[in-house]
Residue frames as a rotation matrix with the C-alpha (Angstrom) as fourth column:
GLN 1
0.815 -0.291 0.501 89.22
-0.465 -0.844 0.266 123.56
0.346 -0.450 -0.824 76.95
VAL 2
0.167 -0.861 -0.481 92.88
0.220 0.508 -0.833 122.81
0.961 0.034 0.274 77.55
GLN 3
0.821 0.041 0.570 93.84
-0.525 -0.337 0.781 122.34
0.224 -0.941 -0.255 81.18
LEU 4
-0.003 -0.841 -0.540 97.17
0.230 0.525 -0.819 121.56
0.973 -0.127 0.192 82.81
VAL 5
0.759 0.335 0.559 97.00
-0.464 -0.324 0.825 121.12
0.457 -0.885 -0.090 86.57
GLU 6
-0.218 -0.931 -0.293 100.20
-0.180 0.334 -0.925 120.68
0.959 -0.149 -0.240 88.54
SER 7
0.857 0.374 0.355 100.48
-0.409 0.075 0.909 119.16
0.314 -0.924 0.217 91.99
GLY 8
0.694 -0.552 -0.462 103.09
0.604 0.796 -0.042 117.80
0.391 -0.250 0.886 94.36
GLY 9
-0.075 -0.746 0.661 104.97
0.019 -0.664 -0.747 120.93
0.997 -0.043 0.064 95.34
ASP 10
0.836 0.285 -0.469 105.99
0.437 0.170 0.883 121.25
0.331 -0.943 0.018 98.97
LEU 11
0.516 -0.718 0.467 108.58
-0.827 -0.559 0.055 122.45
0.221 -0.414 -0.883 101.47
VAL 12
0.922 -0.273 -0.275 111.45
0.283 0.959 -0.006 119.96
0.265 -0.072 0.962 101.62
GLN 13
0.650 -0.752 -0.109 114.88
-0.192 -0.301 0.934 119.88
-0.736 -0.586 -0.340 103.24
PRO 14
0.232 -0.674 -0.701 118.04
-0.972 -0.145 -0.183 119.96
0.022 0.724 -0.689 101.14
GLY 15
-0.825 -0.564 0.049 118.81
-0.559 0.825 0.084 116.47
-0.087 0.042 -0.995 99.89
GLY 16
-0.329 0.801 0.500 115.17
-0.142 0.482 -0.865 115.52
-0.933 -0.356 -0.045 99.89
SER 17
-0.956 0.069 0.286 112.90
0.292 0.351 0.890 114.36
-0.039 0.934 -0.356 97.08
LEU 18
-0.228 0.938 -0.263 109.60
-0.368 -0.333 -0.868 115.38
-0.901 -0.101 0.421 95.54
ARG 19
-0.749 0.101 0.654 107.49
0.608 0.498 0.619 114.10
-0.263 0.861 -0.435 92.68
LEU 20
-0.537 0.571 -0.621 105.52
-0.503 -0.808 -0.307 116.64
-0.677 0.148 0.721 90.70
SER 21
-0.499 0.484 0.718 102.53
0.716 0.698 0.027 115.63
-0.489 0.527 -0.695 88.64
CYS 22
-0.723 0.337 -0.604 100.66
-0.523 -0.837 0.160 117.39
-0.452 0.431 0.781 85.84
ALA 23
-0.291 0.730 0.619 97.17
0.549 0.657 -0.516 116.30
-0.783 0.189 -0.592 84.83
ALA 24
-0.900 -0.101 -0.424 96.39
-0.276 -0.622 0.733 117.22
-0.338 0.777 0.531 81.23
SER 25
-0.194 0.872 0.450 93.00
0.675 0.451 -0.583 117.47
-0.711 0.190 -0.677 79.54
GLY 26
0.509 0.562 -0.652 91.35
-0.051 -0.736 -0.675 119.10
-0.859 0.377 -0.346 76.54
PHE 27
0.328 -0.420 -0.846 93.83
-0.945 -0.154 -0.289 117.91
-0.009 0.894 -0.447 73.92
THR 28
0.931 -0.028 -0.365 95.28
-0.052 0.977 -0.207 114.66
0.362 0.212 0.908 72.63
PHE 29
0.746 -0.618 0.248 98.03
-0.491 -0.259 0.832 114.34
-0.450 -0.742 -0.497 75.21
ASP 30
0.277 -0.698 0.660 100.01
0.250 0.716 0.652 111.58
-0.928 -0.016 0.373 73.53
ASP 31
0.710 -0.050 0.703 100.35
0.696 -0.107 -0.710 113.60
0.111 0.993 -0.041 70.31
TYR 32
0.760 -0.288 0.583 102.51
-0.155 -0.951 -0.267 116.29
0.631 0.113 -0.767 71.93
PRO 33
-0.295 -0.875 -0.383 105.86
0.561 0.166 -0.811 116.75
0.774 -0.454 0.442 73.60
MET 34
0.842 0.539 -0.014 105.68
0.292 -0.434 0.852 118.12
0.454 -0.722 -0.523 77.11
ALA 35
-0.235 -0.956 0.178 107.99
0.345 -0.253 -0.904 120.03
0.909 -0.151 0.389 79.40
TRP 36
0.587 0.252 -0.770 108.57
0.809 -0.227 0.542 121.32
-0.038 -0.941 -0.337 82.90
TYR 37
-0.031 -0.555 0.831 109.68
0.254 -0.809 -0.531 124.90
0.967 0.194 0.166 83.49
ARG 38
0.235 0.130 -0.963 110.42
0.972 -0.045 0.231 126.76
-0.014 -0.990 -0.137 86.68
GLN 39
0.164 -0.159 0.974 110.58
0.207 -0.959 -0.192 130.37
0.965 0.233 -0.124 87.80
ALA 40
-0.184 -0.334 -0.924 112.41
0.977 0.038 -0.209 131.52
0.105 -0.942 0.319 90.89
PRO 41
0.699 0.480 -0.531 111.69
0.581 -0.813 0.030 134.91
-0.417 -0.329 -0.847 92.53
GLY 42
0.489 -0.466 -0.737 113.21
-0.343 -0.880 0.329 137.71
-0.802 0.091 -0.590 90.51
LYS 43
-0.651 -0.749 0.125 114.31
-0.220 0.344 0.913 135.41
-0.727 0.566 -0.389 87.71
GLU 44
-0.241 0.533 -0.811 113.00
-0.969 -0.089 0.230 134.49
0.050 0.842 0.538 84.28
ARG 45
0.663 0.525 0.534 111.11
-0.499 0.841 -0.207 131.28
-0.558 -0.130 0.820 83.65
GLU 46
-0.299 -0.859 -0.416 113.51
-0.945 0.206 0.254 128.55
-0.132 0.469 -0.873 82.54
LEU 47
0.511 0.408 -0.756 113.23
-0.601 0.799 0.025 125.14
0.615 0.442 0.654 80.93
VAL 48
0.146 -0.412 0.899 113.95
-0.873 0.373 0.313 122.31
-0.464 -0.831 -0.305 83.34
ALA 49
-0.724 -0.315 0.613 113.20
-0.071 0.919 0.389 119.17
-0.686 0.238 -0.688 81.33
ARG 50
0.009 0.742 -0.670 111.33
-0.957 -0.188 -0.221 118.05
-0.291 0.643 0.709 78.24
ILE 51
-0.529 -0.060 0.847 110.07
-0.048 0.998 0.040 114.78
-0.848 -0.019 -0.530 76.83
ASN 52
-0.878 0.213 -0.429 108.85
-0.455 -0.092 0.886 113.65
0.150 0.973 0.177 73.44
TRP 53
-0.047 0.999 -0.002 105.35
-0.948 -0.044 0.316 112.36
0.316 0.017 0.949 72.77
ARG 54
0.460 0.217 -0.861 106.28
-0.172 0.973 0.154 108.72
0.871 0.077 0.485 73.29
GLY 55
0.871 -0.199 0.449 108.50
-0.466 -0.046 0.884 109.24
-0.155 -0.979 -0.132 76.29
THR 56
0.792 -0.582 0.184 111.48
0.608 0.780 -0.146 107.77
-0.059 0.228 0.972 74.46
TRP 57
-0.161 -0.834 0.528 113.56
0.689 -0.478 -0.545 110.99
0.707 0.275 0.651 74.40
THR 58
0.803 0.352 -0.481 114.26
0.594 -0.542 0.594 113.39
-0.052 -0.763 -0.644 77.23
ASP 59
-0.077 -0.803 0.591 116.40
0.536 -0.533 -0.655 116.46
0.841 0.266 0.471 77.71
TYR 60
0.595 0.235 -0.768 117.45
0.803 -0.173 0.569 118.31
0.001 -0.956 -0.292 80.87
GLN 61
0.793 -0.401 0.459 118.87
-0.386 -0.913 -0.131 121.60
0.472 -0.073 -0.879 81.99
GLU 62
-0.011 -0.926 -0.378 122.47
-0.074 0.378 -0.923 121.01
0.997 0.018 -0.072 82.96
SER 63
-0.543 -0.275 0.794 121.92
-0.717 -0.340 -0.608 121.90
0.437 -0.899 -0.013 86.62
VAL 64
0.215 0.715 0.666 119.36
-0.917 0.382 -0.115 119.12
-0.337 -0.585 0.737 87.14
LYS 65
0.326 -0.139 -0.935 120.97
-0.610 0.724 -0.320 116.31
0.722 0.675 0.151 85.14
GLY 66
-0.537 -0.523 -0.662 121.34
0.052 0.762 -0.645 113.18
0.842 -0.380 -0.382 87.24
ARG 67
-0.979 0.204 0.005 118.93
-0.031 -0.128 -0.991 114.48
-0.202 -0.971 0.131 89.88
PHE 68
-0.174 0.962 -0.211 115.62
-0.651 -0.273 -0.708 115.02
-0.739 0.014 0.674 88.05
THR 69
-0.922 -0.016 0.386 113.70
0.249 0.738 0.627 112.60
-0.295 0.674 -0.677 85.86
ILE 70
-0.368 0.823 -0.434 110.85
-0.841 -0.493 -0.221 113.57
-0.396 0.284 0.873 83.55
SER 71
-0.957 0.143 0.252 108.34
0.219 0.926 0.308 110.91
-0.190 0.350 -0.917 82.53
ARG 72
-0.483 0.849 -0.214 104.83
-0.875 -0.476 0.083 110.58
-0.032 0.227 0.973 81.21
ASP 73
-0.729 0.415 0.544 101.92
0.271 0.905 -0.328 108.17
-0.629 -0.092 -0.772 81.31
ASN 74
-0.901 0.345 -0.264 99.95
-0.412 -0.489 0.769 108.60
0.136 0.801 0.582 78.11
ASP 75
-0.505 0.758 -0.412 97.21
0.551 0.651 0.523 106.26
0.665 0.037 -0.746 79.31
LYS 76
0.022 0.473 -0.881 96.55
0.981 -0.180 -0.073 108.58
-0.193 -0.862 -0.468 82.25
ASN 77
0.482 0.077 0.873 97.32
0.494 -0.846 -0.199 111.88
0.723 0.527 -0.446 80.48
ARG 78
0.964 -0.183 -0.191 99.91
0.111 -0.375 0.920 112.65
-0.240 -0.909 -0.341 83.14
LEU 79
0.370 -0.906 0.206 103.33
0.032 -0.210 -0.977 114.22
0.928 0.368 -0.049 83.13
TYR 80
0.916 -0.094 -0.389 105.74
0.400 0.188 0.897 113.72
-0.011 -0.978 0.210 86.03
LEU 81
0.295 -0.903 0.312 108.94
-0.349 -0.406 -0.845 115.20
0.890 0.140 -0.435 87.39
GLN 82
0.822 -0.162 -0.546 110.83
0.536 0.546 0.644 113.15
0.194 -0.822 0.536 89.95
MET 83
0.450 -0.648 0.615 113.23
-0.376 -0.762 -0.528 115.44
0.810 0.006 -0.586 91.79
ASN 84
0.763 -0.296 -0.574 115.96
0.610 0.624 0.489 113.95
0.213 -0.723 0.657 93.98
SER 85
-0.173 -0.912 -0.372 118.87
0.978 -0.205 0.049 115.47
-0.121 -0.355 0.927 95.88
LEU 86
0.616 0.541 0.572 117.08
0.633 -0.773 0.049 118.79
0.468 0.332 -0.819 95.98
LYS 87
-0.528 -0.823 -0.212 119.08
0.839 -0.465 -0.282 121.95
0.134 -0.327 0.936 96.57
PRO 88
-0.139 0.471 -0.871 118.03
0.494 -0.729 -0.473 125.39
-0.858 -0.496 -0.131 97.81
GLU 89
-0.698 -0.190 -0.691 118.60
-0.401 -0.695 0.597 126.74
-0.593 0.694 0.408 94.31
ASP 90
-0.867 0.485 0.115 115.83
0.420 0.587 0.692 124.44
0.268 0.649 -0.712 93.05
THR 91
-0.382 0.740 -0.553 113.34
0.562 -0.289 -0.775 126.61
-0.733 -0.607 -0.306 94.93
ALA 92
-0.951 0.147 -0.271 110.84
-0.302 -0.619 0.725 127.93
-0.061 0.772 0.633 92.39
VAL 93
0.155 0.979 0.130 107.34
-0.544 0.194 -0.816 127.68
-0.824 0.056 0.563 91.04
TYR 94
-0.835 -0.440 0.330 107.28
-0.046 0.654 0.755 124.72
-0.548 0.615 -0.566 88.67
TYR 95
0.048 0.845 -0.533 105.06
-0.749 -0.322 -0.579 124.81
-0.661 0.427 0.617 85.59
CYS 96
-0.203 0.054 0.978 103.82
0.488 0.871 0.053 122.14
-0.849 0.488 -0.203 83.23
ASN 97
-0.143 0.096 -0.985 103.90
-0.672 -0.740 0.026 123.11
-0.726 0.666 0.170 79.54
GLY 98
-0.783 -0.095 0.614 102.44
0.364 0.731 0.577 121.56
-0.504 0.676 -0.538 76.42
PHE 99
-0.082 0.769 0.634 100.12
0.993 0.012 0.113 122.29
0.080 0.639 -0.765 73.51
ASP 100
-0.528 -0.246 0.813 101.18
0.319 -0.944 -0.079 125.96
0.787 0.218 0.577 73.89
SER 101
0.557 0.763 0.328 99.52
-0.125 -0.314 0.941 126.00
0.821 -0.565 -0.080 77.30
TRP 102
-0.642 -0.743 0.189 100.63
-0.225 -0.053 -0.973 126.45
0.733 -0.667 -0.133 80.90
GLY 103
0.097 0.600 -0.794 99.43
0.796 0.432 0.423 125.23
0.597 -0.674 -0.436 84.22
GLN 104
0.835 0.302 0.459 99.03
-0.010 -0.828 0.561 127.45
0.549 -0.473 -0.689 87.25
GLY 105
-0.118 -0.983 0.142 102.25
-0.408 -0.082 -0.909 126.19
0.905 -0.166 -0.392 88.80
THR 106
0.860 0.256 -0.441 103.19
0.273 0.499 0.822 124.41
0.431 -0.828 0.360 92.01
GLN 107
0.568 -0.632 0.528 105.58
-0.725 -0.688 -0.044 125.83
0.390 -0.358 -0.848 94.60
VAL 108
0.636 -0.511 -0.578 108.72
0.576 0.813 -0.085 123.91
0.513 -0.279 0.811 95.50
THR 109
0.632 -0.451 0.631 110.72
-0.645 -0.757 0.105 125.26
0.430 -0.473 -0.769 98.42
VAL 110
0.488 -0.587 -0.646 113.99
0.543 0.784 -0.302 123.66
0.683 -0.204 0.701 99.46
SER 111
0.049 -0.401 0.915 115.10
-0.552 -0.774 -0.310 124.90
0.832 -0.490 -0.259 102.83
SER 112
-0.424 -0.235 -0.874 116.29
0.548 0.702 -0.455 123.65
0.721 -0.672 -0.169 106.18
């Protein structure tokens, strides 16, 4: 049974940082690329960042370039998203994606 479980979401002030984590199980994690998506209220789900199976290639949505970093630990079956210089427009539910599966999401709220 494939499971993706996100954690790390929180309420943070503008300019702050958060690190999201996704624990993967039920498939061979290091065989697959992974990605983070987000969905803000009233908006469609959008790709935030993606990473190849080895962690040697990454790609980012333009609005998060230079602020967010996607990474993975294949020994621990974990995907991460380090988010710095957070802005109110980063407020959304963040989802882990891989192996055609989704996690339940973790809420990130950026507000003063």
